[in-house]
C-alpha positions in Angstrom: 0.3 0.1 0.1 1.4 3.2 -0.9 -0.2 6.8 -0.1 0.9 8.8 -2.7 -0.7 12.9 -3.5 -1.5 13.5 -7.1 -1.7 16.9 -9.1 -0.2 20.1 -9.4 1.2 22.0 -5.8 -1.1 22.9 -3.6 -4.5 21.2 -4.7 -2.7 17.8 -5.1 -5.6 15.0 -4.0 -4.7 12.1 -2.1 -4.4 8.3 -3.5 -3.5 5.4 -2.9 -1.4 3.0 -5.7 -1.8 -0.8 -5.2 1.1 -2.8 -7.0 -0.1 -5.9 -9.3 1.8 -9.1 -9.7 2.3 -7.9 -13.2 4.4 -4.4 -12.3 1.1 -2.7 -12.8 -1.0 -1.7 -10.1 -3.7 0.4 -9.6 -4.3 4.4 -8.6 -7.5 4.6 -6.0 -8.9 7.6 -4.9 -9.1 8.8 -1.2 -11.2 11.4 -1.3 -14.3 9.0 0.1 -12.3 8.9 3.4 -9.8 12.5 2.9 -9.5 15.7 1.8 -6.0 15.1 2.1 -3.2 13.2 3.9 -1.9 15.4 6.6 -1.7 15.0 10.4 -5.2 14.8 11.2 -6.2 12.0 8.6 -2.6 9.9 10.1 -4.1 11.0 14.0 -7.1 9.7 13.1 -6.2 5.9 12.4 -6.9 6.9 8.7 -3.9 3.9 7.3 -5.9 1.5 8.4 -9.2 3.2 6.9 -7.7 3.0 3.8 -7.0 -0.7 4.3 -10.4 -1.4 5.4 -11.5 0.4 2.2 -9.7 -1.2 -0.1 -10.6 -4.7 1.5 -14.4 -3.8 1.3 -13.8 -2.4 -2.7 -15.4 1.1 -1.5 -12.6 3.2 -3.3 -12.9 4.2 -6.6 -10.3 3.7 -9.4 -8.6 7.4 -9.9 -8.4 7.6 -13.7 -5.6 9.2 -16.1 -3.2 8.8 -12.3 -0.5 8.1 -14.6 -0.6 11.6 -16.5 -1.1 13.8 -13.2 1.7 15.1 -10.7 3.6 13.4 -7.7 3.2 15.7 -4.8 4.9 15.2 -1.4 3.4 12.1 -0.3 2.0 14.3 3.4 1.1 17.8 3.0 2.5 20.4 4.5 4.5 19.1 8.2 4.4 21.2 11.0 8.1 20.8 11.3 10.8 18.9 9.2 13.7 17.9 12.0 17.3 16.9 10.4 19.5 14.7 11.9 23.5 15.1 11.1 26.1 12.6 10.5 23.9 9.7 11.9 26.7 7.4 9.2 29.7 6.6 10.6 31.4 6.7 7.4 29.4 10.1 6.2 30.2 11.4 9.2 34.2 10.5 8.3 34.3 12.5 5.1 32.5 15.5 6.7 35.9 15.5 8.8 34.0 14.8 12.3 33.9 11.8 14.4 30.4 10.1 14.8 28.5 11.7 17.4 27.4 10.3 20.4 23.8 11.5 20.8 21.5 13.1 17.8 22.6 16.2 16.2 19.0 18.2 15.7 18.7 21.1 13.6 14.9 22.5 11.7 14.0 22.5 8.0 11.5 25.2 7.2 8.8 23.4 6.6 7.7 25.4 3.1 10.9 23.7 1.7 9.2 20.4 0.7 8.3 19.8 -2.7 7.6 17.0 -4.8 9.6 14.1 -5.9 10.0 14.8 -9.3 9.9 18.7 -9.2 12.7 20.9 -11.0 14.6 22.0 -8.5 16.3 25.5 -8.1 19.8 25.9 -7.3 20.0 29.5 -5.5 20.8 32.3 -7.1 24.8 32.4 -5.9 25.7 28.7 -4.7 28.6 27.0 -5.4 27.7 24.3 -3.0 25.2 22.9 -3.4 25.0 18.8 -2.4 22.7 15.3 -2.4 21.3 13.7 0.3 20.0 10.8 0.2 17.8 10.1 3.3 15.1 7.9 5.0 12.7 10.2 6.0 9.9 9.1 9.1 6.0 10.3 9.6 4.8 10.7 12.4 1.2 9.3 13.1 0.8 10.5 17.2 1.8 13.6 18.7 4.3 13.0 20.4 5.7 14.3 23.9 8.7 13.7 26.3 8.2 10.0 25.3 9.4 6.8 27.8 11.5 4.8 25.6 12.5 4.0 22.2 10.1 0.8 22.2 7.1 3.1 23.5 8.4 5.6 20.1 7.9 3.2 17.5 4.5 3.4 18.2 4.5 7.0 16.9 5.4 6.2 13.7 3.0 6.4 10.4 5.3 5.5 8.3 8.0 6.1 5.9 9.3 8.4 3.1 12.1 9.0 0.4 14.0 12.0 0.9 16.3 14.0 -0.5 17.8 17.3 1.8 18.9 19.0 -0.3 22.0 21.2 1.4 24.1 24.4 0.5 27.9 23.7 1.8 28.9 27.0 2.2 26.1 28.6 3.1 26.2 25.8 6.1 29.4 25.3 7.6 32.0 27.8 9.5 33.5 30.3 7.9 32.3 34.4 7.4 28.4 33.3 7.8 28.8 29.7 7.7 25.3 28.1 10.0 23.6 25.0 9.8 20.0 26.5 9.0 21.2 28.8 6.0 22.6 25.6 4.1 19.5 23.6 4.7 16.7 26.4 4.2 16.2 27.0 0.9 13.5 27.0 -1.6 12.7 23.0 -2.7 15.3 21.3 -0.8 13.3 19.1 0.6 12.0 16.7 -2.4 9.5 14.2 -0.1 8.0 10.8 -2.2 7.3 9.9 -4.2 5.2 7.3 -1.4 4.1 6.9 2.1 4.5 3.5 3.4 3.0 2.7 6.5 5.5 1.7 9.2 4.2 -2.4 9.4 4.6 -2.7 5.8 8.3 -2.1 5.4 11.4 -2.6 7.5 12.4 1.0 7.6 16.1 -0.4 9.7 17.0 -2.6 6.6 16.1 -0.6 3.7 19.1 0.5 0.7 19.2 3.3 -0.1 21.5 5.0 -2.8 21.9 8.2 -5.2 22.8 8.8 -8.7 24.5 12.1 -10.4 24.1 12.9 -13.8 23.3 9.1 -14.0 26.8 8.5 -12.3 26.4 6.3 -8.6 27.2 8.4 -5.6 25.5 6.8 -2.2 25.0 3.0 -1.6 24.1 2.0 1.7 21.8 1.0 4.4 19.5 1.9 7.1 21.2 -0.6 9.0 24.1 1.5 8.6 22.4 4.7 11.2 23.9 5.2 14.3 20.2 5.9 15.8 17.7 4.4 14.2 14.4 5.4 13.4 12.6 4.8 16.9 15.5 5.8 19.0 15.0 9.4 16.8 11.6 10.1 17.2 11.9 9.4 21.5 14.9 11.8 21.1 13.2 14.4 19.2 10.2 14.3 21.8 12.0 15.3 24.0 12.4 18.7 22.9 9.8 19.2 20.5 6.7 18.6 20.5 5.9 16.3 17.2 2.4 16.3 16.0 0.8 14.2 13.3 2.6 14.5 9.6 6.1 16.0 10.9 8.5 14.3 8.8 12.1 13.5 10.4 15.5 13.2 8.1 17.3 10.8 9.8 20.6 11.7 7.9 22.8 10.7 4.6 25.4 7.9 4.6 28.3 9.1 2.3 29.3 10.0 -1.1 28.3 13.4 -1.0 29.7 16.0 -3.0 31.2 17.7 0.8 33.7 14.4 0.7 35.4 15.9 -1.9 35.3 13.1 -4.3 32.7 14.7 -6.3 31.6 18.0 -7.8 29.0 19.9 -6.5 25.7 20.6 -8.7 25.5 22.8 -11.2 22.1 24.3 -13.6 21.4 21.1 -15.8 23.0 18.0 -13.5 20.0 15.2 -12.9 19.6 14.0 -9.3 18.4 10.9 -8.6 17.6 9.5 -4.9 16.1 5.6 -4.1 15.4 4.3 -0.8 14.4 1.0 -1.6 10.4 0.3 -1.0 10.2 3.7 -0.8 10.0 5.1 -4.5 12.6 6.8 -6.3 13.0 10.4 -7.1 14.5 12.7 -9.8 15.5 16.6 -9.7 17.1 18.5 -12.8 18.9 21.2 -11.2 18.1 25.0 -12.2 19.6 28.1 -11.9 16.5 30.2 -9.7 17.0 34.0 -10.8 18.1 36.7 -8.1 15.4 38.9 -7.4 14.7 41.5 -9.1 15.7 45.1 -8.3 13.1 48.3 -8.3 
């Protein structure tokens, strides 16, 4: 069961894609159940309702779904929480020791984009980077949770994410700050699907990235220093996590920051994939500077 939002930006409609043995699958509209895939839908047991409606044959086929834009699979989150250096090899290529507690930062929710939307390079960016990540979608309000074991029940599902990052803005220098490097428009593509946590093992998923068809990252979520439940528990001690919020769990080695690959340029194509959660594709373009009066 793969939860999606299809249509033009700002007017997406909720849908579910059900794979078939022949690989084709069918799309069904979720409008009989909800106007959108948002926090209220998730908190109200929406994923279970989708399952029940599919089993009962109550959902209409969504005709022409293949021709629709794929939006992020959850409506604009209240919070996007990032986790830094959560793979030992990536910490090493960044010149840092593996963290002993999670490194947490926030991204504005207006950075969220669809998985195939063109990705804007900032007008003066010279060090724009890719980061394939497993994204956690929160299903219930989580605050001051007692343990990682308890926290696992608050995960609605998982998504593929790309945490596009401007390293010159992010890292120490004249004005380097993580917030500046992680907050740029269109820098958090999500999707194409939300897969319920009970349908997939989030702790053992291969994840990969490519630039212009050339391999960059190749790892597994089994290599995470802090797993999904640990991250939800930890973040809940400092942030009131709400249904529909997204936690980006960190990226493995193989980014441009390593010095082994060039940074992104206009016209480059980035692809990222988490196995079972779908593959994204973004073509980079240079965003114009604002016109002056």
